[in-house]
N, C-alpha and C positions, 0 to 999 in steps of 0.2 A: 196617781192618787194625790190629792191635795192635802197639805198639812192642816190639821184642825187647831193646833195650838202654837203659840209663839215660843213657849218655854215649859219645860218639865222641871219642877222644883224637887230636888232630892234633899232629904233632911232626916235627922234622928228625932224620935218622939219627944225626948226631954226638951228639945228646942222649939216645940210647936208654937208656943205663945209668941215668941219673937219672929219666927218664920211666917206665921199667919199675918202679922202686921205688915211684914215685907211684901207678902203676896198680895194683900189688899191694896198696898200702895202701888204696886205694878198694875193691878187690875183697874184702879182708878185712873190710870194713865193709858187706858185702852189696850193693855197687853193681855193677850189670851193666855191664861195660866192653867197648866195641869198640875194639880196637887191632890194628894189622895183624899183629904177630908172634904174636898169639893166635888171630886169626880168619881168617888167610889160609893156605890149604893150598898146597903146592908145585904150580905149574902153573895156579893160579887166575888169571883175567884181572884185572890190578890195577885198571884203571879201573872195571870192573863191580863188583868187590868193594867198593871204596871208596864207590862210588855207593850200593850196598845198605846199607853200614854207616851212611852219613849219613842215608839214608832211614829206617832202622829205629831211630834213636836219638833220645831225647827232647831231649838237650842235646849241645853240642859244647864241649869244652875245648880252647882254643888254647894250646899250650905255646910261649911266645914267647921267642926268643933270637936272637942274631946269625945263627946257623945257619939258624933257621927263616925269617928274613927273606930269606935268600939261596937257600933251597930252592924249586925250582919246584913240587914236589908240595905242600909246606906252604903256599905262596902260593895255589895253586889251591884247596886245601881251605878256606883262610881265605875266599877270595872266595865259594865256594859256601855256606859256613856263614853268612856275613854276609847273603847274599841270602835264604837260608832262614829266618834270624832274622826277616826282615821278611815274607816271603811265606808261610811255613808256621808261624810262631809258635814256632820252636825257641828254646830258651834258649842263650845264648852266654856262655861264661865264659873271659875272657882271663887266663892265668896267666903271670906273668913269671918266667923262669928266671934272668934277670940284669937289671941296671939298664940300660934302654934309653931313649934320648931319645924323647920323644913324636913329634918330627918324623920319626923313622925308621919309625914304625908307620903302617899304613893309617889314614886319617882316621876311618873308621867304627869301628875298633878303639880308637884313642886316645881317642875320645869316651866309651868305656864304663869302668865301674869295674874297676880292675885288682886282681888278687890276686897278691901277691909270695910265691913259694914259697921258704921258707928251706931250708937244707941239712938232710939227714935227721937229723943229730945235734943240731940246734937244738932247744931246749926247746919252742918254739912249733909245731914241725912236726906233731906228732900232733894237737894241738887244731885246727890249721888244716884238716888233712885230714878230721878228724871233722866239722867244721862244713860243709865242702863236701859230704861224703858224705850228711849229713843233708838238705841242700838238694836234692841230686840224687834221693834216694829220695822226698822230699816231692813233687817234680815228677812222679814216677811215679804218684802217687795222683791227680793232677789229670787232667781230661779230655784225651784225646789231641788232638794238634795236627792229626791227619789226619781228613778228613771221613768220614762213613759210606760204605761201599762202594756203588757203583752197578753193577748187573748189566750185564755187557758185552752190548751189542746191545739194550738197553732201547729200546722203541719210542718214537720222538719224537712230539710232538703235531703233527699234520699238518693240522688244520682251520684254514685261513687265511681262510675267508669271514667269520668273526667274530673279529677279533683279541681276545686276552684283555686286558681292562682290569683293571689291578691296583687294589686298594683305594686310597681317596683318600689314606691316609697312606703309601702305598707309592710313588706317583708324585707328585711335587710340583715346583713351581717355587720355587727358593730366593729369597725376597724380602728377607731381611736383607742389608744391604750388606756387602761384603768377606768373603763366606762362600763356601767351596767344600769341598774335601776336608779331613777331620780327620786323615787318616793318609797314609802314603806313596803317591805316584802311581807305579804300576808300568807304565802304558801310556798313550800318547797318539797321536792320529791327527788329521790336518788335512784339510779339504776342499780340492778342487783350486784354488778361488779364494782360499784362505787366510782366509776370513771366519769359519769356525767350527772349533772344536777340541773333540775328544772325549777325555776322560780316564777311566781306570779306577784304582781305589784299594783299599788295604787296608781302607778303611772299608766295603767291599762295595757301593759305589755307582759309577755313572758320572755325569759332569757334561758337559753340552754348553755350551761357552762361545761367545758371540758377541763378536767383537773390538770391535764398536761398543757392546756392552752387557755389559762384563766383570763388573759387580757383580751380575748376575742370571742365573747359570747354571741350566739345566734339569737337575735331579737325578733320576736314574732308579734305582729300587731294585727288587730282585728276586732277585739272587744270594744264595746262602746261605753264600758264602765270599769270600775276597779276590778282587778282580778283577785278573787278571794280563795280559790282552790285550784289545785292541779295534781295530776298523777301521770306516771310514765310507765310504759311496759317494761318488763324485766330486761329486754334487749336494747331498750332505748330508742326504738324505731317509731313508736306512736305515743302521742300524749293527748290528754284531755284537760280542759280548763273550764272553771265555772266563774261567773262574774256577777257583779252588781247589775249588769244589763239583763239579768234573768235568763241567760242562755248559756249553753255549754258549746265549746268548739273542740273539734277533733283535729289533731295536727299530724302531718307526716314530717317527722323531725329530720329525716335524711334529706328531703328536698326542701324543707322549710316552708311548706305550704299548708293551707287550711283544707281539710278534707270535707267537713260538713259541719252544720250547725244543728244542735239539738234544742228545740224549743218546746216548752210545755209547762214549765214552772210558772206560777203566778207571783213569785217573789224572788228576791235575791238568792243566788245559788252560793251556798257557803262552802261546800266541800264536794269532792268527787273521788271515786276509787274504782279501779278495775277489779272485775271478778277474777277468781283464781285462774280460770282458763283464758282470760283476757278477751272473751267474746262479747262481754257486756260491761257497762259502766253504771255504777250507782251514784246518784247525786242527792244532796240534801239541800233544803231551802228554807227561807224565811216563811214560805207558805205552809209550813208545818208538815210537809210531806217529804218522802224520799222516793225517787223514781229509778227503776232499773231500765236501762236503755239497751237495745240490741244494736251493736256497732255495725253489723252487716246491713241493716235496713234503716237505721236511725230512728226506729220507732220505739215507743214505750212498751215494755214487756210487762211491767208490774209497778203498781203504786202502793207504797206503804203509808197507811193512814193510822193515826192514833195519837201522835204527839199533840200537846195542847199549846205549844209555842214553837218558835223557830228551831229547826233541827240544825245543829251546828257542825257535827262531825260524824264520820262513819268509819268502820274498819271491818274488813272481811275476815271471817274465821278461816283457819287453814283447812277445814274440811270441805270448803267450797260450797257448803249448803246453807250457811248462816251468815248474817251480817249484824253488826252492832251499830246502833245509832245513839247519839247523845243530844241533849236539848236544853234550851232555856227553861223548859217546864220542870227542870230539876229531876229528870229521869234518864236512865240508860235502858235501852230496850234491845232485845235479841229477836231477830225475825228469821222465819223460814223463807229462803229465796225461791223455793219451788211454789209455795202457796201464798206467800205474803202474810201468813199468820204470825201474830206476836207470840213468841215462845216464852219470854221472860221479861218482866218489868222490874227494874231496880229503882227504888226511891233514893235519890242522891242527896245526902245531908249537906254536901258541900255547896249546894245552890246550883246556879247555872253550870253545866258541864260543857266546856268549850271544845274539847277534843277527846278522842279515845283511841286505844290501840288494843290489839289482841296478841298475846304471846305466841311465838312460833309453834309451841306444842298445843295450843288451843285451850289451855287450862285456865288462863287468867285474862281478865279485862283490866286495862290500865286507863285511868281517866284523869283529865286535867280540870281542876275546879276553880270557881271564882273566889273561893276562900283561901287560895294559895296552897292547897294540898294536892298531892297526887295520891290516888287510892288504887289499890290492887284488890280486885274482887274475883271470886270463883266464877268461872264461866258456867259451871253446872247449876249453881243455885243463887249466885249474886251476893253471897256473904263476903264481907270485907275481911281480907287476909292481912293487908298491910296498909298503913297510913304514913305517907312520907311528908314530914314537916320540914320547913327550911326556907321556902320562898316567902318573901314579905309582901307579895301582891298576887293578883290573879295569875294562874298558870294558863297560858293561851294555847299551848301545843305540847304534845308528848309523842314519844316513839319508843319502840323496843328494838334492840339490835337483832339481826338474824340468828345469832347464837342463843338469844333468849336470856342473856345474863345481865344486861344493862338496860336501864330506862334512861332516856334523855328527856329533859323538860326545858321549856322556854317560858319566861315569865315577864310580866310588865314591871317587875322589880329590877330589870336590867341585868338579869343573870341567866346563865345556862347552867344546869346542874345534871350530873350523872349519878345514878343510884344503882345499888345492887338489887336486882329483882328478887333474889333469894332472901336477903336479910333486911332490905329497906334502908341500909346504911348509905349515906351520901358519900360517894367516891370522890367527887370533885365539883368545885364551883368556880365559874369564871364570870366576872362582873365587867360590863362595859358601860358606855355612857348613854344608851338608849334602850327603851323597852324592846323585848324580843316577842315576835308574833308567831313564828313558825319554826319547826325543827323536823329533821329527818335523819335517819341513821342507816348506814350499811355495816358490813362486818368490821370495818376498821376506821370509818370516818363518820363524824357527826357534822351536819351543816345546819345553821340557824340564820334566819332573816330578821332584821331589826327595823324599827320605825323610821330610821334614816335612810333606808334603801340599801343597806350594806348586807352582804352575805358573808358569814363567818364560817370557817371550817376548823374542826379540831380532830386530830388523829390521836389514837391511843393504842398502846400495844395490847396483845392478848393478856388476860388476867395473870398468867404465870410469867409474864415478861417484865414485871415491875409495876411501879405506880403509874397511874394515869397522868398523862401530860396535861398541863394547864394552858398551853399556848393556843389561843385562837388567833387565826389570821384573817384579815378582812379582805373582801373582794370589792371592789370595783376593780377587779383584776386580782383578787386574793393577794393583797399587798403583803 
């Protein structure tokens, strides 16, 4: 799919007059600009239109002001743009409309080079806009950040009698010490006993880490795009991964080989999850669908249609009969896995829901929102039971421990937080130097992946054994 616009301009309504002059100046210099007051027709669904604008633009300009920092829409657009900068390779250009203290800005924005926009009458205005326009049109000539299209319904490889062995330089065990991923970790999963961790990264690889041998991860290569989701069976023998290349890959972790490719999504695959009996895998995609795959045949068993925008996360209910999905369309939905029917739709006030989890007893749904909150809702009726406030930026991932007593969350504000599922109290907060994109939890270990490609682990004692420890240790070998 070719990009239709050079730049998506995100701004707050009170700044419209100044932003419109800036957008016109770019357009007069042959820049193709997506901005709401030019590209939205009366009656257009706002969420879908903005989603399309972001999807079809090479770059995103964030017009930053006090108004933008207070605007819910502008904050959500910023969160999505930051994530797409990592996962889709979009260019991100923060433009300051006023002098803002760095501590007021989202951490991932403050870390970037800022462009200060002078007033229109300033002598430097024209040269600054011309320089930015030149850069935006230069990016137009570069290869698209989107992968080549895959034909919907393409037949998956189904021969499992002879697993595909990749070339020797494709599957390897990393032997150099303290080496793991070289780019952002977008997904992580942990085995039931907590002994092994699987991670997926922007560097197009998966790494399998053994806690007793952290310096020698098994690295799996095969995806042609960023790895955005992964899951592992309880015994750690089989894994599945989803990618920007629009495909899922099934892996034999004992032998370190690819078993099959599952093709059928028409968009980026965001997340994947094994069913309770581990006979099937559910995947979610930018194409607004979720697909249930039969692992024995590699064929599509069921397609869940209904979301109006990208489906970001999924979580299996412990009854084995239902699954929860969350989306950029600001809804959380419960589906019947036998029929594909939508059982419950929850309108999410927090905006885009990046991730979700179900408590082990099946009574609660936990969600990670673009507004920086974690919300706990009733599985039975969707009513909000708890709202966990504390993060200063979008929450990208969440998990519930197997005991069902602790929620773990990872945020773009560079923190990992632990919360009591019963009371909503924040038990512990750990801050590092990069945004966190993924998190997973076992009975006694939490692992989180950050934007720098580092995997962090935190162990804590049972609730009756004292306070939660705050020590996170890093991996490129779990330093």
